[in-house]
C-alpha positions, 0 to 999 in steps of 0.5 A: 599673336606672336609677342617676342621682346625686340632688341632693336628699338631706335634711340630717341632724337636720332636723324632719320636715315635714308632709306636703303635696300639689300640683296638677299636670297628669297627663301619663300616657297616660290622659286626665284632666279635672282636675289630679291631686294629687300629692304634695310630693317628696321623700318616704318609703315602703315597699311591703309588698305588691305594689300590683298584678298584673302589670308594667304598674305598672314601668318595663320596663328596672326589672322585674329590680331591682323583683322583688328590692326590692319587696315588702320592709320597704325605705323608698324615697326617692321624689325626682321624678315624670317624667310618668309614673313616680316615681323611687324611690331605695333607696341606689344603686338607682333603679325607676321606677314608675307611681302606686300605693299605698304605706306613707308614712313620716316622713322619713329623713335617712340613706342606704343605704351611707352612712358613719355613727358608731355611739354608744356609749351607755354601752357598749351599742353597739359604737362605731364607723365603719360603714356602712348595710347596710338601712334598714326599716320595722317594721309591728309596732313602727311605727318604722324600723329601720337595719341597719349593716355594717363591711366585709362583715359585716353586724350582726344587730340593728336600730339607731335613728336615735338610735343614729346620729350623721352622720359629716361635714357634707355637701357642700352644706354646706360653703360659702363663709363657713359657718364663721366663724372670728376673726382670731388676735389678737396678746397683745403691747401694742400700744406695744411697739417692735418689733426690726427683725431685718434690723439685726443683719445689717447690723452 
């Protein structure tokens, strides 16, 4: 397994972007006579079944983690192509795979392990601060489902995106000039003569 910090995190409440592709030169070991269409990254998807037999599609160092995560309904974020492997992320875990077929899903703006706020929605939910335990794709309902935990207790039911709220702004938003504050103004009249406190101690 490779755990590499990934700066390409999507912002919350961002409208889903259309799926785009870009032509790049395939530098894998297999010869290619024309540019290969590769998806614009990042994107998100699931492996509901093993994409291939054998282990050739996996990076040798990531086989153990891949067997635990694939196949499943877990939604991976695919962040980059290094010339031979795509880098897939599920929370802090990273798995490198060769180009394989998977099911593309809409963008996800939260990550596994992230702390969020569960909205009460008129008492339907037990509102509070939780961490995301899993992000799954339900193929029967064709929707993304979030599973939450508080400490080590995982909530048995799933939640939809509209039940969740970002706990705070991501760090990349906290830049100089992001917040605009007006300078406080005095309520005193401009022509009011102020007392010099120093004169009281000179007497």
